[in-house]
N, C-alpha and C positions, 0 to 999 in steps of 0.2 A: 375404677376413677384412681386418679394419681394420687401418691402417698400411702398403700395399702405394701404392705409387704409380711409375706412368708414367714412361718416359725421355722427355726432350723440349729443348728448345733455350734454354726461359723456365725450364724447371728448371735448368738447367746452369748458365743467367746469375743466378740465385737460389742456388743453390748458392755459386758464386764468390765472390757478395758477400758469403755469408755465412762464404767462411773467415778465415783469420787468416795470419800469419807466422809462423813460427818460423825462427831464426837459427841454423844449422850449418857450425860452421866455414865463416864466411863466405859461406855458399850460402841462398839462402830458400826453403826448405820449407812448401809451400802445407798450412794442415792445418782439419781440419773436427772441429768440436767441440760435446758435446750434454751438459749435464749438467755436476756437479762431482765433483771424488773425492773424497768426503766417505765414503761406505761403501767403503775398498778394493777388498772382495771383488767390487764391482759394477760395475768397471771392464771394457770392452770395447774392446780394438785392434783395427782392421779392415785387412787388408793386401791391396791390389789386385793386379793379374794383368797381364800383357804382352797387349799394349803400351798401353794404356788410363789408368786413376788410379781417383780414390778414387771419383768419382762412378758407379763400378758398384754403390754400395752403395746408391745413393739409392732404388732400389726400395723396400727392406726399412727403410731409415734409421728413418721414421719408427715402425715395428713394433719395432726394438730396443728407440726410448726406452721403452719402454712395461715393459720385460723388465730393464734395465740403466740404474743409475741416473747411467751417467757413459761417453761414449761418444767415441771419438778414432779418426782415419782421417786418413791424409796420402798426398800423392801423392808416390811415392819418387823422390830425385835422378834428373833423367833424363826425367822423365814431367810428364801432366799440367801442372798451372800452379805447378808445381815449378821448381828452376834447372836449365837445362840446360847446363854447363859445357863447351867444347870440349874435343876435344885428348885426352880421358881415356875408362877404360871404368868400368862401375859397379856395382861388386862387391860380391857379396850382402852381402859382411861392413860396407859402407859402408851399406847399407840397415838393417841389422842395428842398428848403431850409431846411426843414427838413431831408429830405434826407441825402442832403450833411451834416450836421450838427452829425448826428447819426454815419455815416461813419467818420469822422472825429474824433468824442469821441472816436469810436473803433479802431482808428489807422489805418484804412485800406486807401491804399494809390491807391490799383488796384482793381477793382470792376466787376464782371459780373452784368447784369441786369436780371431779368425774370419778368414781367408787365402782366397786364390784363384790358383791358375795361379804366376807367379814370388813370389807372397806364401807359395806354401806352402814355398818353399824360404826366404823367409826365416824364417819361423816353426819349418822346421826347425835353422835355425839358431840361434834364438832358445829353443829348446827342448836343444840342445847346451850353449849357454852358463847356461842355468838347472840343469841336469844338474851343470854345474862347481861355479855356485854352493853347491848343494844339498850336498856332499859336502864343502865346506870349510865349512858352517857360515854359509855367507851367507845372511842373509835382508832384503838391501836390496831385492830386485825377485823377488819368486815368479810364475812362471804358474801359473794356477790350473789352465786347460781350454784346450783348442786345436781345433774344429772346421774341417776343411780342407775345400773345392772341390776342384772337378777342376783337376789341378796335375800335372806331372810325378815326382812324388816318388819315382821307379824311374829312371833314365837307360835300363835296359835295356826298360823298357816305354813310354819316352815316344815317339812317332812321330811325328815334324817335317813341319810341311806342306813342300809345296815353296817357298813362299817363306822361310819359316824357314830351309830349308836354304840357300837363294840368299845368304840374309843373312850366314848361315855361313861361305859360299864366300870365294874373292876376289874376287869381284864384290861382295861385300857394300856397300862403299862408293860403288860405280856404282850399284849395285840402291838404295839408302836417297837417292842424289842425284836419283835419275829416278822415284821413287815418286810415286804422284797420288790425288787423291780418287775419280779413276775407276777407275784399276787398287786400290786398296786395298779398295772394298765389295765384289765379287764374290769376292775371296779370303778375306777376312775373313767373310762369309757361310758358309764353307763349313763352318765348326767347331760352328755350330750346329745344334741336330735341325732334321729336316726339315719340322715342325711348327710350329715354334717362332722360325723366321730373326726378324730384326728389322726393322723397318718403313726407311722409306725415311729418314725424321725420325732415326730411331734410329741408323742410320747415319753419317749427318750430325754428329749427337753425337758418335760415337765419333771419327770423323775429326777434329772441332773438338779434340779434346783431345791427339790427337796430332800433329795439325799444328801446337797452339799454340807458339809461339817456335821454330818449324822443327822440333821436335820428331822428324818422322819422317826427320829427316837424321840424329839419333843411331839408327838401329835396329840397325844394324849392331854399333855396338856396346853397347847395349844387351841384345841378345838372346847375350851371352855367357856369360850365366849358364848356359845350357843345356852350356856346357865345363863349368864350374865343377860342375856339378851330377856331372859324370863322375869329376873331379880329385877332390871332397871327399865321395864317395858312402859312404863307410865311416862319415865320421862322421856325413852327414845323415841317411842311413838306419838307424845303427846309435843316433841321438837318439829316432827313433819308438819302432824295435824294445825300448828298456830306460827311457825315461822314466817316472816316476811318475807325470805329468800324465795325468788321463784324456784318452782321445782320440777323436772324431767325425768322420767322413768321408761327406759328401755329394758323392755323384757323379753326374752326368750319361749316364749308359751309350750316347747314340749320338754321343757325341763322338769325333771319329776321332784325335787325338790322344792324351787321356788318359780315355778312359770306360772302358766293363768290363772290355778287356783289362786296364787297369792295378788295376779294384779286385778283379779275380782276382789281382793277384800281391801287393794289400795284405792280402788274406785269407791266402796263403800265409807270408807275413812277419811280419803285427803282429801279435802275441800279443793274445788275447781281441778279435778286430777285431768292432769298432762303426760299420756302415754304413748310410745311408740310399742307396740305389739310385734315380734316379730314370729309368723307362725309357725315355721318351720326348724325354729332354732332352740336348743337348748341351754345348760348353763352357763357357758361361755362366751356370751354373744361377740365380745371384742374378738375373737380368734376364730369363731365360726362364720360369721359374717360382718367381717370388718368396714365391709363398705356400706351396708346399711347402718351399722352404728355410728360410722362417722358421717353418715348423709342424715340420721335424725339428731344428732349430737350437732351439727353445723347449722339444720334447721332452725333447731333451738334457739342460738344463740344471736342466728340472725332476725327470729322474730323477737328476741330480749333486742337489738340494738335498735328496734324502730318503735317502742316501746319508750 
């Protein structure tokens, strides 16, 4: 399929060079944008996962530009090329605030969402806020649709990896302080499908994003979104169950963290579940099987356009 590209260090350099700075409450947020928000219904906001950054969307970025007139992606606070303020947590509410501020800054009033991993949780908070605005008759910002990739949508089905458990424990600061590229690579590879493992260069790309400005030293703070999922389960799961926004889930079945077992729970709890299950894929469908993800996403949006 056209529009598919591979992760590489050269591509990462180009991605960064083409980025922009968005200032949010004194913090520099890295943003990638394509097109312009002229046709409001065609804007797509991409929300990345933990512990990487917006570059995760690079394999399908060109393909997305063929469907959407306006694309936005940003590195969340604490991730990638964005600011990493020390001595603080990075709550989901802050990431959602950044998303909404960026959309309003660009003049977007109607937006489609595409999210992965912790980005799913940000999307759930955005859906909850969208429902609150709709109840008040506020149409200043509306979510038109939402596509979710592998993520811990339900805390009861999230199977944290050993590394995640350590980062959440009292040893978290020590683990974050001592993590290295050598330790990161084999642990990170475990969440991919057995036949879709990242190449050595792709692992280097992921590490370089994580380690930029010593971001890996913040992992024990970044990962606290897992605790937030438990604390705010009713709000965030409820947002999926009651939203008026069309939803589609694309999930790599072999993901040990949020694979087929999470999809089973999704089908139990979400009304009229619309799911694409990728049987041989792990936690990063957009890099492991970008053609399949792009096909599923475009098919979903084609169905929406006919309704």
